[in-house]
LUMVEX-555526 format. One record per residue (C-alpha): residue number from 1; x, y, z. Coordinates in nm, 2 decimals, padded with zeros to 4 digits. Layout:
N
pos = NUM, c1 = X, c2 = Y, c3 = Z
...
// end
This chain:
119
pos = 1, c1 = 13.48, c2 = -12.87, c3 = 08.87
pos = 2, c1 = 13.79, c2 = -12.79, c3 = 09.03
pos = 3, c1 = 14.08, c2 = -13.08, c3 = 08.89
pos = 4, c1 = 14.36, c2 = -13.05, c3 = 09.17
pos = 5, c1 = 14.62, c2 = -13.28, c3 = 09.01
pos = 6, c1 = 14.56, c2 = -13.35, c3 = 08.59
pos = 7, c1 = 14.80, c2 = -13.65, c3 = 08.53
pos = 8, c1 = 14.63, c2 = -13.83, c3 = 08.77
pos = 9, c1 = 14.29, c2 = -13.76, c3 = 08.63
pos = 10, c1 = 14.41, c2 = -13.81, c3 = 08.27
pos = 11, c1 = 14.60, c2 = -14.14, c3 = 08.38
pos = 12, c1 = 14.27, c2 = -14.29, c3 = 08.52
pos = 13, c1 = 14.10, c2 = -14.16, c3 = 08.19
pos = 14, c1 = 14.36, c2 = -14.31, c3 = 07.98
pos = 15, c1 = 14.17, c2 = -14.66, c3 = 07.90
pos = 16, c1 = 13.86, c2 = -14.42, c3 = 07.76
pos = 17, c1 = 14.10, c2 = -14.18, c3 = 07.59
pos = 18, c1 = 14.28, c2 = -14.45, c3 = 07.39
pos = 19, c1 = 13.94, c2 = -14.62, c3 = 07.28
pos = 20, c1 = 13.84, c2 = -14.32, c3 = 07.16
pos = 21, c1 = 14.12, c2 = -14.21, c3 = 06.95
pos = 22, c1 = 14.16, c2 = -14.62, c3 = 06.84
pos = 23, c1 = 13.75, c2 = -14.55, c3 = 06.72
pos = 24, c1 = 13.90, c2 = -14.28, c3 = 06.49
pos = 25, c1 = 14.14, c2 = -14.41, c3 = 06.34
pos = 26, c1 = 14.46, c2 = -14.23, c3 = 06.52
pos = 27, c1 = 14.69, c2 = -14.57, c3 = 06.62
pos = 28, c1 = 14.96, c2 = -14.42, c3 = 06.75
pos = 29, c1 = 15.06, c2 = -14.06, c3 = 06.81
pos = 30, c1 = 15.15, c2 = -13.78, c3 = 07.09
pos = 31, c1 = 14.91, c2 = -13.48, c3 = 07.19
pos = 32, c1 = 15.08, c2 = -13.18, c3 = 07.46
pos = 33, c1 = 14.85, c2 = -12.98, c3 = 07.65
pos = 34, c1 = 14.96, c2 = -12.77, c3 = 07.84
pos = 35, c1 = 14.76, c2 = -12.52, c3 = 08.14
pos = 36, c1 = 15.02, c2 = -12.26, c3 = 08.17
pos = 37, c1 = 15.19, c2 = -12.31, c3 = 08.51
pos = 38, c1 = 15.21, c2 = -12.68, c3 = 08.40
pos = 39, c1 = 15.18, c2 = -12.95, c3 = 08.11
pos = 40, c1 = 15.10, c2 = -13.28, c3 = 08.04
pos = 41, c1 = 15.24, c2 = -13.47, c3 = 07.72
pos = 42, c1 = 14.99, c2 = -13.77, c3 = 07.57
pos = 43, c1 = 15.19, c2 = -14.06, c3 = 07.43
pos = 44, c1 = 14.94, c2 = -14.36, c3 = 07.23
pos = 45, c1 = 15.02, c2 = -14.65, c3 = 07.10
pos = 46, c1 = 14.77, c2 = -14.98, c3 = 06.97
pos = 47, c1 = 14.87, c2 = -15.13, c3 = 07.36
pos = 48, c1 = 14.85, c2 = -14.79, c3 = 07.58
pos = 49, c1 = 14.85, c2 = -14.46, c3 = 07.65
pos = 50, c1 = 15.10, c2 = -14.31, c3 = 07.86
pos = 51, c1 = 15.05, c2 = -13.95, c3 = 08.06
pos = 52, c1 = 15.37, c2 = -13.76, c3 = 08.14
pos = 53, c1 = 15.33, c2 = -13.46, c3 = 08.35
pos = 54, c1 = 15.56, c2 = -13.17, c3 = 08.26
pos = 55, c1 = 15.65, c2 = -12.79, c3 = 08.44
pos = 56, c1 = 15.54, c2 = -12.48, c3 = 08.28
pos = 57, c1 = 15.49, c2 = -12.41, c3 = 07.90
pos = 58, c1 = 15.41, c2 = -12.06, c3 = 07.81
pos = 59, c1 = 15.42, c2 = -12.13, c3 = 07.45
pos = 60, c1 = 15.23, c2 = -12.49, c3 = 07.33
pos = 61, c1 = 15.07, c2 = -12.41, c3 = 07.06
pos = 62, c1 = 15.46, c2 = -12.28, c3 = 06.86
pos = 63, c1 = 15.53, c2 = -12.66, c3 = 07.02
pos = 64, c1 = 15.24, c2 = -12.87, c3 = 06.83
pos = 65, c1 = 15.00, c2 = -12.81, c3 = 07.12
pos = 66, c1 = 14.72, c2 = -12.69, c3 = 07.29
pos = 67, c1 = 14.69, c2 = -12.43, c3 = 07.59
pos = 68, c1 = 14.38, c2 = -12.41, c3 = 07.82
pos = 69, c1 = 14.36, c2 = -12.27, c3 = 08.17
pos = 70, c1 = 14.36, c2 = -12.51, c3 = 08.45
pos = 71, c1 = 13.98, c2 = -12.37, c3 = 08.56
pos = 72, c1 = 13.91, c2 = -12.57, c3 = 08.17
pos = 73, c1 = 14.01, c2 = -12.85, c3 = 08.26
pos = 74, c1 = 13.60, c2 = -12.99, c3 = 08.40
pos = 75, c1 = 13.43, c2 = -12.87, c3 = 08.03
pos = 76, c1 = 13.69, c2 = -13.03, c3 = 07.88
pos = 77, c1 = 13.70, c2 = -13.32, c3 = 08.00
pos = 78, c1 = 13.29, c2 = -13.30, c3 = 08.16
pos = 79, c1 = 13.14, c2 = -13.09, c3 = 08.00
pos = 80, c1 = 13.15, c2 = -12.96, c3 = 07.67
pos = 81, c1 = 13.47, c2 = -13.07, c3 = 07.55
pos = 82, c1 = 13.70, c2 = -12.92, c3 = 07.34
pos = 83, c1 = 13.46, c2 = -12.78, c3 = 07.10
pos = 84, c1 = 13.39, c2 = -12.42, c3 = 07.14
pos = 85, c1 = 13.68, c2 = -12.36, c3 = 07.47
pos = 86, c1 = 13.81, c2 = -12.12, c3 = 07.26
pos = 87, c1 = 13.52, c2 = -11.90, c3 = 07.25
pos = 88, c1 = 13.43, c2 = -11.93, c3 = 07.63
pos = 89, c1 = 13.83, c2 = -11.90, c3 = 07.77
pos = 90, c1 = 14.03, c2 = -11.59, c3 = 07.59
pos = 91, c1 = 14.31, c2 = -11.83, c3 = 07.73
pos = 92, c1 = 14.24, c2 = -12.11, c3 = 07.57
pos = 93, c1 = 14.35, c2 = -12.25, c3 = 07.21
pos = 94, c1 = 14.37, c2 = -12.56, c3 = 07.04
pos = 95, c1 = 14.65, c2 = -12.55, c3 = 06.80
pos = 96, c1 = 14.74, c2 = -12.73, c3 = 06.53
pos = 97, c1 = 14.61, c2 = -13.05, c3 = 06.69
pos = 98, c1 = 14.21, c2 = -12.89, c3 = 06.76
pos = 99, c1 = 14.09, c2 = -13.24, c3 = 06.57
pos = 100, c1 = 14.28, c2 = -13.47, c3 = 06.82
pos = 101, c1 = 14.15, c2 = -13.24, c3 = 07.07
pos = 102, c1 = 13.83, c2 = -13.31, c3 = 06.96
pos = 103, c1 = 13.85, c2 = -13.68, c3 = 06.93
pos = 104, c1 = 14.05, c2 = -13.72, c3 = 07.28
pos = 105, c1 = 13.74, c2 = -13.50, c3 = 07.40
pos = 106, c1 = 13.42, c2 = -13.46, c3 = 07.28
pos = 107, c1 = 13.10, c2 = -13.31, c3 = 07.45
pos = 108, c1 = 12.95, c2 = -13.50, c3 = 07.77
pos = 109, c1 = 12.65, c2 = -13.50, c3 = 07.96
pos = 110, c1 = 12.64, c2 = -13.60, c3 = 08.32
pos = 111, c1 = 12.45, c2 = -13.62, c3 = 08.65
pos = 112, c1 = 12.73, c2 = -13.41, c3 = 08.85
pos = 113, c1 = 12.55, c2 = -13.30, c3 = 09.14
pos = 114, c1 = 12.72, c2 = -12.95, c3 = 09.16
pos = 115, c1 = 12.45, c2 = -12.81, c3 = 09.44
pos = 116, c1 = 12.39, c2 = -12.88, c3 = 09.79
pos = 117, c1 = 12.05, c2 = -13.10, c3 = 09.86
pos = 118, c1 = 11.99, c2 = -13.06, c3 = 10.25
pos = 119, c1 = 11.93, c2 = -13.42, c3 = 10.41
// end
């Protein structure tokens, strides 16, 4: 799955992400996710989750965030979730916010058609 604009996707997913956070007892907080060439900051309260896009970030883990290659975003959002990304992608690191990442992005099972069916 190729995701061209992570900010648009995360904004569309905000209600689901906020519900996951609240269900896990995270009433308010923030998370930083870097895709190396760009990054997102998620800020949530009891009422909403805001997504802020930013430019390149080469040291997200030392800033308290997570670093993921952009091609791992499909697996993060629609596949195996945050768990195991570090094992599958050598340039992925969840850092100190691993628990929040696992809460935001649990494993998903979905019927995503990924091959061509002749008509």
